[in-house]
N, CA, C and O atoms as a GROMACS GRO file, in nm:
protein
  440
    1MET      N    1   4.371 -21.024  25.415
    1MET     CA    2   4.229 -21.016  25.380
    1MET      C    3   4.217 -21.030  25.216
    1MET      O    4   4.108 -21.055  25.165
    2GLY      N    5   4.322 -21.013  25.147
    2GLY     CA    6   4.312 -21.038  25.002
    2GLY      C    7   4.281 -21.179  24.972
    2GLY      O    8   4.199 -21.204  24.884
    3ILE      N    9   4.341 -21.275  25.038
    3ILE     CA   10   4.324 -21.424  25.014
    3ILE      C   11   4.180 -21.464  25.039
    3ILE      O   12   4.122 -21.548  24.970
    4LEU      N   13   4.124 -21.398  25.144
    4LEU     CA   14   3.977 -21.442  25.187
    4LEU      C   15   3.887 -21.385  25.074
    4LEU      O   16   3.792 -21.449  25.029
    5ASN      N   17   3.920 -21.266  25.034
    5ASN     CA   18   3.820 -21.202  24.924
    5ASN      C   19   3.823 -21.294  24.800
    5ASN      O   20   3.719 -21.319  24.738
    6LYS      N   21   3.949 -21.345  24.762
    6LYS     CA   22   3.960 -21.435  24.640
    6LYS      C   23   3.879 -21.562  24.652
    6LYS      O   24   3.814 -21.606  24.558
    7LEU      N   25   3.884 -21.623  24.776
    7LEU     CA   26   3.811 -21.748  24.799
    7LEU      C   27   3.669 -21.714  24.796
    7LEU      O   28   3.593 -21.795  24.742
    8LYS      N   29   3.621 -21.606  24.846
    8LYS     CA   30   3.468 -21.580  24.837
    8LYS      C   31   3.428 -21.568  24.686
    8LYS      O   32   3.326 -21.622  24.644
    9LYS      N   33   3.512 -21.496  24.607
    9LYS     CA   34   3.476 -21.472  24.464
    9LYS      C   35   3.477 -21.609  24.403
    9LYS      O   36   3.388 -21.636  24.322
   10GLU      N   37   3.567 -21.697  24.432
   10GLU     CA   38   3.562 -21.824  24.358
   10GLU      C   39   3.450 -21.909  24.400
   10GLU      O   40   3.400 -21.985  24.317
   11LYS      N   41   3.405 -21.905  24.525
   11LYS     CA   42   3.291 -21.986  24.566
   11LYS      C   43   3.171 -21.933  24.485
   11LYS      O   44   3.095 -22.013  24.430
   12LYS      N   45   3.153 -21.801  24.477
   12LYS     CA   46   3.038 -21.742  24.398
   12LYS      C   47   3.049 -21.788  24.241
   12LYS      O   48   2.944 -21.806  24.180
   13ALA      N   49   3.158 -21.805  24.184
   13ALA     CA   50   3.164 -21.842  24.045
   13ALA      C   51   3.124 -21.992  24.036
   13ALA      O   52   3.082 -22.035  23.928
   14GLU      N   53   3.134 -22.068  24.135
   14GLU     CA   54   3.100 -22.217  24.117
   14GLU      C   55   2.969 -22.248  24.118
   14GLU      O   56   2.942 -22.365  24.091
   15VAL      N   57   2.865 -22.159  24.148
   15VAL     CA   58   2.726 -22.192  24.146
   15VAL      C   59   2.688 -22.234  24.018
   15VAL      O   60   2.704 -22.160  23.921
   16PRO      N   61   2.636 -22.351  24.008
   16PRO     CA   62   2.588 -22.408  23.870
   16PRO      C   63   2.455 -22.340  23.838
   16PRO      O   64   2.376 -22.313  23.929
   17GLN      N   65   2.427 -22.308  23.700
   17GLN     CA   66   2.310 -22.255  23.658
   17GLN      C   67   2.207 -22.372  23.641
   17GLN      O   68   2.236 -22.481  23.592
   18ARG      N   69   2.080 -22.335  23.687
   18ARG     CA   70   1.973 -22.438  23.674
   18ARG      C   71   1.907 -22.428  23.539
   18ARG      O   72   1.902 -22.321  23.478
   19LYS      N   73   1.858 -22.537  23.494
   19LYS     CA   74   1.789 -22.543  23.366
   19LYS      C   75   1.654 -22.465  23.374
   19LYS      O   76   1.582 -22.482  23.473
   20PRO      N   77   1.616 -22.380  23.272
   20PRO     CA   78   1.498 -22.300  23.276
   20PRO      C   79   1.381 -22.397  23.267
   20PRO      O   80   1.278 -22.358  23.321
   21ALA      N   81   1.380 -22.510  23.211
   21ALA     CA   82   1.272 -22.594  23.217
   21ALA      C   83   1.238 -22.653  23.349
   21ALA      O   84   1.126 -22.700  23.368
   22LEU      N   85   1.326 -22.651  23.437
   22LEU     CA   86   1.302 -22.706  23.573
   22LEU      C   87   1.261 -22.586  23.658
   22LEU      O   88   1.193 -22.612  23.757
   23LEU      N   89   1.293 -22.462  23.635
   23LEU     CA   90   1.249 -22.360  23.710
   23LEU      C   91   1.103 -22.322  23.702
   23LEU      O   92   1.042 -22.290  23.804
   24VAL      N   93   1.046 -22.324  23.585
   24VAL     CA   94   0.908 -22.300  23.558
   24VAL      C   95   0.840 -22.438  23.546
   24VAL      O   96   0.866 -22.518  23.456
   25LYS      N   97   0.749 -22.458  23.649
   25LYS     CA   98   0.682 -22.589  23.647
   25LYS      C   99   0.558 -22.592  23.554
   25LYS      O  100   0.548 -22.684  23.473
   26GLN      N  101   0.463 -22.494  23.561
   26GLN     CA  102   0.342 -22.495  23.490
   26GLN      C  103   0.290 -22.358  23.492
   26GLN      O  104   0.320 -22.279  23.581
   27PRO      N  105   0.202 -22.325  23.384
   27PRO     CA  106   0.132 -22.196  23.385
   27PRO      C  107   0.011 -22.210  23.481
   27PRO      O  108  -0.041 -22.321  23.496
   28TRP      N  109  -0.032 -22.108  23.540
   28TRP     CA  110  -0.142 -22.093  23.636
   28TRP      C  111  -0.262 -22.060  23.546
   28TRP      O  112  -0.270 -21.948  23.495
   29ILE      N  113  -0.353 -22.151  23.526
   29ILE     CA  114  -0.467 -22.114  23.432
   29ILE      C  115  -0.599 -22.110  23.516
   29ILE      O  116  -0.655 -22.212  23.556
   30THR      N  117  -0.645 -21.982  23.541
   30THR     CA  118  -0.761 -21.956  23.607
   30THR      C  119  -0.839 -21.847  23.532
   30THR      O  120  -0.789 -21.790  23.435
   31GLU      N  121  -0.957 -21.819  23.578
   31GLU     CA  122  -1.027 -21.713  23.516
   31GLU      C  123  -0.965 -21.577  23.534
   31GLU      O  124  -0.958 -21.494  23.443
   32ARG      N  125  -0.918 -21.557  23.662
   32ARG     CA  126  -0.846 -21.430  23.678
   32ARG      C  127  -0.713 -21.416  23.602
   32ARG      O  128  -0.676 -21.307  23.557
   33ALA      N  129  -0.643 -21.530  23.590
   33ALA     CA  130  -0.516 -21.531  23.508
   33ALA      C  131  -0.544 -21.499  23.365
   33ALA      O  132  -0.466 -21.426  23.303
   34SER      N  133  -0.650 -21.551  23.309
   34SER     CA  134  -0.682 -21.535  23.167
   34SER      C  135  -0.730 -21.384  23.151
   34SER      O  136  -0.713 -21.330  23.042
   35ASP      N  137  -0.787 -21.317  23.251
   35ASP     CA  138  -0.813 -21.174  23.247
   35ASP      C  139  -0.685 -21.088  23.245
   35ASP      O  140  -0.675 -20.986  23.177
   36LEU      N  141  -0.588 -21.135  23.325
   36LEU     CA  142  -0.469 -21.056  23.329
   36LEU      C  143  -0.381 -21.079  23.198
   36LEU      O  144  -0.294 -20.997  23.172
   37SER      N  145  -0.401 -21.187  23.118
   37SER     CA  146  -0.338 -21.206  22.998
   37SER      C  147  -0.363 -21.098  22.898
   37SER      O  148  -0.275 -21.064  22.818
   38GLY      N  149  -0.491 -21.039  22.902
   38GLY     CA  150  -0.525 -20.926  22.822
   38GLY      C  151  -0.437 -20.806  22.852
   38GLY      O  152  -0.411 -20.724  22.763
   39LEU      N  153  -0.393 -20.793  22.969
   39LEU     CA  154  -0.304 -20.678  23.016
   39LEU      C  155  -0.151 -20.710  22.985
   39LEU      O  156  -0.066 -20.624  23.006
   40GLY      N  157  -0.120 -20.828  22.938
   40GLY     CA  158   0.017 -20.863  22.915
   40GLY      C  159   0.089 -20.922  23.032
   40GLY      O  160   0.212 -20.917  23.038
   41LYS      N  161   0.006 -20.984  23.137
   41LYS     CA  162   0.058 -21.046  23.246
   41LYS      C  163   0.019 -21.185  23.245
   41LYS      O  164  -0.094 -21.222  23.213
   42TYR      N  165   0.125 -21.273  23.285
   42TYR     CA  166   0.093 -21.416  23.274
   42TYR      C  167   0.136 -21.481  23.418
   42TYR      O  168   0.226 -21.425  23.481
   43ILE      N  169   0.083 -21.580  23.464
   43ILE     CA  170   0.116 -21.640  23.598
   43ILE      C  171   0.174 -21.786  23.573
   43ILE      O  172   0.119 -21.865  23.496
   44PHE      N  173   0.284 -21.812  23.642
   44PHE     CA  174   0.340 -21.935  23.641
   44PHE      C  175   0.372 -21.986  23.779
   44PHE      O  176   0.406 -21.906  23.867
   45ILE      N  177   0.362 -22.122  23.804
   45ILE     CA  178   0.412 -22.188  23.917
   45ILE      C  179   0.552 -22.210  23.894
   45ILE      O  180   0.589 -22.272  23.794
   46VAL      N  181   0.643 -22.159  23.988
   46VAL     CA  182   0.787 -22.186  23.974
   46VAL      C  183   0.852 -22.261  24.083
   46VAL      O  184   0.786 -22.286  24.184
   47ASP      N  185   0.969 -22.298  24.072
   47ASP     CA  186   1.034 -22.372  24.175
   47ASP      C  187   1.041 -22.281  24.304
   47ASP      O  188   1.045 -22.159  24.288
   48LYS      N  189   1.044 -22.334  24.429
   48LYS     CA  190   1.045 -22.266  24.552
   48LYS      C  191   1.163 -22.175  24.567
   48LYS      O  192   1.155 -22.067  24.625
   49LYS      N  193   1.278 -22.224  24.511
   49LYS     CA  194   1.405 -22.150  24.522
   49LYS      C  195   1.434 -22.048  24.416
   49LYS      O  196   1.540 -21.985  24.420
   50THR      N  197   1.341 -22.027  24.319
   50THR     CA  198   1.365 -21.949  24.212
   50THR      C  199   1.348 -21.792  24.255
   50THR      O  200   1.258 -21.760  24.333
   51ASN      N  201   1.429 -21.704  24.204
   51ASN     CA  202   1.415 -21.565  24.231
   51ASN      C  203   1.374 -21.489  24.112
   51ASN      O  204   1.350 -21.551  24.008
   52LYS      N  205   1.363 -21.358  24.118
   52LYS     CA  206   1.299 -21.284  23.994
   52LYS      C  207   1.386 -21.294  23.876
   52LYS      O  208   1.336 -21.319  23.766
   53SER      N  209   1.511 -21.276  23.891
   53SER     CA  210   1.601 -21.280  23.764
   53SER      C  211   1.606 -21.422  23.701
   53SER      O  212   1.608 -21.435  23.578
   54GLU      N  213   1.608 -21.524  23.782
   54GLU     CA  214   1.599 -21.666  23.725
   54GLU      C  215   1.475 -21.685  23.653
   54GLU      O  216   1.473 -21.742  23.544
   55ALA      N  217   1.362 -21.636  23.713
   55ALA     CA  218   1.225 -21.658  23.650
   55ALA      C  219   1.226 -21.586  23.520
   55ALA      O  220   1.182 -21.647  23.422
   56LYS      N  221   1.272 -21.459  23.508
   56LYS     CA  222   1.280 -21.381  23.383
   56LYS      C  223   1.355 -21.448  23.275
   56LYS      O  224   1.309 -21.461  23.162
   57LYS      N  225   1.478 -21.494  23.313
   57LYS     CA  226   1.563 -21.565  23.206
   57LYS      C  227   1.486 -21.686  23.158
   57LYS      O  228   1.480 -21.709  23.038
   58ALA      N  229   1.424 -21.768  23.253
   58ALA     CA  230   1.362 -21.885  23.214
   58ALA      C  231   1.231 -21.857  23.118
   58ALA      O  232   1.211 -21.926  23.018
   59ILE      N  233   1.156 -21.766  23.153
   59ILE     CA  234   1.048 -21.738  23.065
   59ILE      C  235   1.090 -21.685  22.930
   59ILE      O  236   1.028 -21.719  22.829
   60GLU      N  237   1.194 -21.604  22.927
   60GLU     CA  238   1.237 -21.557  22.792
   60GLU      C  239   1.304 -21.672  22.722
   60GLU      O  240   1.291 -21.667  22.599
   61SER      N  241   1.373 -21.776  22.769
   61SER     CA  242   1.428 -21.875  22.697
   61SER      C  243   1.326 -21.979  22.647
   61SER      O  244   1.335 -22.032  22.536
   62ILE      N  245   1.219 -22.008  22.744
   62ILE     CA  246   1.126 -22.109  22.703
   62ILE      C  247   1.022 -22.049  22.610
   62ILE      O  248   0.986 -22.116  22.514
   63TYR      N  249   0.972 -21.935  22.630
   63TYR     CA  250   0.865 -21.882  22.547
   63TYR      C  251   0.910 -21.774  22.441
   63TYR      O  252   0.830 -21.741  22.354
   64GLY      N  253   1.026 -21.724  22.446
   64GLY     CA  254   1.090 -21.639  22.354
   64GLY      C  255   1.020 -21.509  22.351
   64GLY      O  256   1.007 -21.448  22.245
   65ALA      N  257   0.973 -21.463  22.467
   65ALA     CA  258   0.909 -21.330  22.478
   65ALA      C  259   1.005 -21.240  22.575
   65ALA      O  260   1.079 -21.288  22.661
   66LYS      N  261   0.991 -21.109  22.545
   66LYS     CA  262   1.064 -21.016  22.629
   66LYS      C  263   0.978 -20.981  22.744
   66LYS      O  264   0.860 -20.948  22.734
   67VAL      N  265   1.053 -20.993  22.867
   67VAL     CA  266   0.990 -20.970  22.991
   67VAL      C  267   1.022 -20.838  23.047
   67VAL      O  268   1.139 -20.804  23.060
   68LYS      N  269   0.919 -20.757  23.083
   68LYS     CA  270   0.934 -20.627  23.143
   68LYS      C  271   0.954 -20.637  23.289
   68LYS      O  272   1.046 -20.575  23.343
   69ALA      N  273   0.873 -20.711  23.356
   69ALA     CA  274   0.890 -20.723  23.510
   69ALA      C  275   0.840 -20.857  23.551
   69ALA      O  276   0.766 -20.926  23.480
   70VAL      N  277   0.887 -20.893  23.676
   70VAL     CA  278   0.840 -21.031  23.746
   70VAL      C  279   0.812 -20.988  23.881
   70VAL      O  280   0.888 -20.915  23.944
   71ASN      N  281   0.697 -21.036  23.928
   71ASN     CA  282   0.657 -21.026  24.072
   71ASN      C  283   0.641 -21.174  24.130
   71ASN      O  284   0.584 -21.262  24.066
   72ILE      N  285   0.688 -21.188  24.240
   72ILE     CA  286   0.707 -21.326  24.304
   72ILE      C  287   0.606 -21.332  24.425
   72ILE      O  288   0.605 -21.241  24.508
   73ILE      N  289   0.523 -21.439  24.433
   73ILE     CA  290   0.436 -21.449  24.553
   73ILE      C  291   0.462 -21.593  24.618
   73ILE      O  292   0.448 -21.692  24.546
   74ASN      N  293   0.498 -21.606  24.745
   74ASN     CA  294   0.503 -21.732  24.816
   74ASN      C  295   0.378 -21.758  24.872
   74ASN      O  296   0.320 -21.675  24.943
   75ILE      N  297   0.326 -21.880  24.843
   75ILE     CA  298   0.192 -21.922  24.890
   75ILE      C  299   0.219 -22.029  25.003
   75ILE      O  300   0.276 -22.134  24.971
   76LYS      N  301   0.183 -22.008  25.123
   76LYS     CA  302   0.208 -22.104  25.221
   76LYS      C  303   0.108 -22.214  25.212
   76LYS      O  304   0.002 -22.190  25.156
   77GLY      N  305   0.132 -22.340  25.265
   77GLY     CA  306   0.052 -22.442  25.264
   77GLY      C  307  -0.063 -22.424  25.370
   77GLY      O  308  -0.037 -22.376  25.481
   78LYS      N  309  -0.192 -22.465  25.333
   78LYS     CA  310  -0.306 -22.454  25.427
   78LYS      C  311  -0.318 -22.579  25.514
   78LYS      O  312  -0.293 -22.692  25.471
   79ALA      N  313  -0.357 -22.552  25.637
   79ALA     CA  314  -0.390 -22.671  25.724
   79ALA      C  315  -0.514 -22.733  25.687
   79ALA      O  316  -0.614 -22.661  25.685
   80LYS      N  317  -0.524 -22.855  25.656
   80LYS     CA  318  -0.633 -22.932  25.615
   80LYS      C  319  -0.667 -23.042  25.716
   80LYS      O  320  -0.580 -23.084  25.792
   81ARG      N  321  -0.789 -23.089  25.718
   81ARG     CA  322  -0.824 -23.194  25.809
   81ARG      C  323  -0.916 -23.283  25.740
   81ARG      O  324  -1.009 -23.241  25.672
   82LEU      N  325  -0.888 -23.418  25.759
   82LEU     CA  326  -0.980 -23.523  25.716
   82LEU      C  327  -1.005 -23.615  25.828
   82LEU      O  328  -0.925 -23.702  25.862
   83GLY      N  329  -1.122 -23.594  25.889
   83GLY     CA  330  -1.163 -23.677  26.006
   83GLY      C  331  -1.078 -23.622  26.124
   83GLY      O  332  -1.078 -23.504  26.158
   84ARG      N  333  -1.004 -23.724  26.186
   84ARG     CA  334  -0.926 -23.678  26.298
   84ARG      C  335  -0.774 -23.655  26.262
   84ARG      O  336  -0.696 -23.611  26.347
   85SER      N  337  -0.737 -23.687  26.139
   85SER     CA  338  -0.598 -23.664  26.090
   85SER      C  339  -0.587 -23.525  26.042
   85SER      O  340  -0.673 -23.470  25.974
   86LEU      N  341  -0.475 -23.468  26.081
   86LEU     CA  342  -0.448 -23.322  26.038
   86LEU      C  343  -0.338 -23.343  25.932
   86LEU      O  344  -0.257 -23.435  25.932
   87GLY      N  345  -0.348 -23.236  25.836
   87GLY     CA  346  -0.242 -23.242  25.726
   87GLY      C  347  -0.220 -23.102  25.679
   87GLY      O  348  -0.269 -23.005  25.738
   88ARG      N  349  -0.151 -23.092  25.579
   88ARG     CA  350  -0.116 -22.964  25.528
   88ARG      C  351  -0.105 -22.978  25.366
   88ARG      O  352  -0.055 -23.077  25.314
   89THR      N  353  -0.151 -22.883  25.301
   89THR     CA  354  -0.134 -22.871  25.149
   89THR      C  355   0.006 -22.813  25.126
   89THR      O  356   0.064 -22.744  25.211
   90SER      N  357   0.060 -22.847  25.002
   90SER     CA  358   0.194 -22.809  24.968
   90SER      C  359   0.206 -22.656  24.944
   90SER      O  360   0.123 -22.593  24.879
   91ALA      N  361   0.312 -22.604  24.998
   91ALA     CA  362   0.342 -22.469  24.959
   91ALA      C  363   0.398 -22.454  24.825
   91ALA      O  364   0.466 -22.545  24.779
   92TYR      N  365   0.376 -22.345  24.756
   92TYR     CA  366   0.428 -22.323  24.617
   92TYR      C  367   0.465 -22.173  24.597
   92TYR      O  368   0.437 -22.090  24.683
   93LYS      N  369   0.526 -22.140  24.485
   93LYS     CA  370   0.565 -22.008  24.458
   93LYS      C  371   0.508 -21.977  24.321
   93LYS      O  372   0.523 -22.055  24.227
   94LYS      N  373   0.438 -21.852  24.310
   94LYS     CA  374   0.386 -21.806  24.178
   94LYS      C  375   0.466 -21.685  24.135
   94LYS      O  376   0.504 -21.601  24.216
   95ALA      N  377   0.490 -21.678  24.002
   95ALA     CA  378   0.553 -21.566  23.943
   95ALA      C  379   0.462 -21.495  23.840
   95ALA      O  380   0.422 -21.554  23.740
   96ILE      N  381   0.432 -21.370  23.866
   96ILE     CA  382   0.347 -21.291  23.776
   96ILE      C  383   0.441 -21.216  23.678
   96ILE      O  384   0.515 -21.126  23.717
   97VAL      N  385   0.434 -21.257  23.552
   97VAL     CA  386   0.531 -21.203  23.456
   97VAL      C  387   0.459 -21.096  23.368
   97VAL      O  388   0.356 -21.122  23.306
   98THR      N  389   0.516 -20.980  23.366
   98THR     CA  390   0.469 -20.876  23.283
   98THR      C  391   0.552 -20.862  23.147
   98THR      O  392   0.670 -20.830  23.156
   99LEU      N  393   0.498 -20.884  23.032
   99LEU     CA  394   0.563 -20.870  22.912
   99LEU      C  395   0.566 -20.730  22.865
   99LEU      O  396   0.486 -20.645  22.905
  100LYS      N  397   0.671 -20.706  22.771
  100LYS     CA  398   0.681 -20.576  22.713
  100LYS      C  399   0.572 -20.559  22.605
  100LYS      O  400   0.511 -20.657  22.564
  101GLU      N  401   0.548 -20.438  22.560
  101GLU     CA  402   0.442 -20.405  22.472
  101GLU      C  403   0.455 -20.475  22.341
  101GLU      O  404   0.561 -20.474  22.278
  102GLY      N  405   0.335 -20.543  22.294
  102GLY     CA  406   0.338 -20.615  22.163
  102GLY      C  407   0.377 -20.762  22.181
  102GLY      O  408   0.361 -20.841  22.088
  103GLN      N  409   0.429 -20.800  22.302
  103GLN     CA  410   0.471 -20.948  22.333
  103GLN      C  411   0.345 -21.020  22.372
  103GLN      O  412   0.247 -20.967  22.425
  104LYS      N  413   0.359 -21.145  22.340
  104LYS     CA  414   0.238 -21.236  22.367
  104LYS      C  415   0.286 -21.380  22.399
  104LYS      O  416   0.387 -21.421  22.343
  105ILE      N  417   0.219 -21.458  22.484
  105ILE     CA  418   0.254 -21.600  22.512
  105ILE      C  419   0.144 -21.680  22.482
  105ILE      O  420   0.037 -21.648  22.535
  106ASP      N  421   0.148 -21.785  22.404
  106ASP     CA  422   0.040 -21.871  22.381
  106ASP      C  423   0.056 -21.991  22.484
  106ASP      O  424   0.126 -22.088  22.456
  107ILE      N  425  -0.011 -21.979  22.601
  107ILE     CA  426  -0.005 -22.075  22.694
  107ILE      C  427  -0.082 -22.203  22.663
  107ILE      O  428  -0.034 -22.314  22.682
  108ILE      N  429  -0.208 -22.181  22.613
  108ILE     CA  430  -0.296 -22.286  22.575
  108ILE      C  431  -0.302 -22.294  22.430
  108ILE      O  432  -0.374 -22.219  22.363
  109PRO      N  433  -0.221 -22.394  22.375
  109PRO     CA  434  -0.236 -22.406  22.224
  109PRO      C  435  -0.375 -22.447  22.177
  109PRO      O  436  -0.440 -22.532  22.238
  110THR      N  437  -0.420 -22.388  22.070
  110THR     CA  438  -0.564 -22.424  22.015
  110THR      C  439  -0.552 -22.491  21.888
  110THR      O  440  -0.654 -22.527  21.828
   0.00000   0.00000   0.00000
């Protein structure tokens, strides 16, 4: 069993790290999102394979702000119809990032 455990550990170590710029696609800018920014919460569209810890590291490295918590929401694609043809909108993943006290992100440069 010792050899199998070593092989499993080696496989885990081989996982390449993804670039933070590829994990965070864009900020989600809506009226509700701008209201949440007053509470220190910001919403981003992230890659579908991103987890909470990867999102946290990516936001900290891109924006230079300390992250307190990350909540992830998977949005399923909706069924749409145009005449007789049926289709589906794309699914995506949102990350709601809560920053520590005193931290701020300037999403829309003025």
